[in-house]
C-alpha positions as CSV (number, residue, x, y, z in Angstrom):
1,M,272.2,340.4,266.7
2,S,269.6,338.1,268.8
3,V,266.3,336.5,267.9
4,E,264.6,339.3,269.5
5,E,265.9,342.4,268.0
6,Q,266.1,340.4,264.7
7,V,262.0,339.8,265.5
8,I,261.1,343.7,266.3
9,A,263.5,344.3,263.1
10,T,262.0,342.6,260.7
11,L,258.8,343.6,262.9
12,R,258.9,347.6,262.0
13,M,258.9,346.3,258.7
14,L,255.3,344.8,258.8
15,P,252.4,347.6,257.8
16,P,250.4,347.8,261.3
17,E,247.7,344.9,260.0
18,R,250.4,342.3,259.7
19,Q,251.8,343.1,262.9
20,A,248.4,342.7,264.7
21,E,248.8,339.0,262.9
22,V,252.0,338.6,264.7
23,L,250.7,339.7,268.2
24,D,247.9,337.2,267.6
25,F,251.0,334.7,266.5
26,A,252.6,335.1,270.0
27,E,249.8,335.6,271.8
28,F,248.9,332.1,270.6
29,L,252.2,330.5,271.3
30,R,251.9,332.0,274.3
31,Q,248.9,330.4,275.6
32,R,249.9,327.1,274.5
33,S,252.8,326.8,276.4
34,L,251.2,327.5,279.4
35,P,250.5,324.6,281.4
36,S,246.6,324.4,281.9
37,K,245.4,325.6,285.3
38,E,241.8,323.2,285.3
39,P,242.7,318.9,285.0
40,R,240.6,317.7,282.7
41,P,237.7,315.7,283.8
42,F,237.5,312.3,285.1
43,G,235.8,309.8,283.2
44,L,236.1,312.0,279.4
45,C,236.8,308.6,277.6
46,A,233.2,307.0,279.3
47,G,232.1,304.1,277.5
48,Q,234.7,304.6,274.2
49,I,237.0,302.4,274.9
50,Q,236.6,298.4,275.0
51,V,239.0,296.1,276.5
52,P,238.7,292.6,275.7
53,D,239.0,290.1,278.2
54,D,241.6,288.5,277.1
55,F,243.8,291.9,277.3
56,D,246.7,290.3,280.0
57,A,246.3,286.8,278.4
58,P,249.6,285.3,277.3
C-alpha cells in the first residue's frame, strides 16, 4: 500500500472535524514548499548589522 493510500485510509477513519484539520495541515505544507513569488525587499536589515573596522584584518 502506498503512502497516499495509507493517508486516505486513515483519513476516512477520522471524524469530519479532524479531517478538516488534516486538510488545513496539508495546505500549510503545500504552501510552505512553494517558492516565494516576491523577492525579499532590498535593505530589509539596514542599520541592524554593524561590521567592525577590522573585519578583514589578518
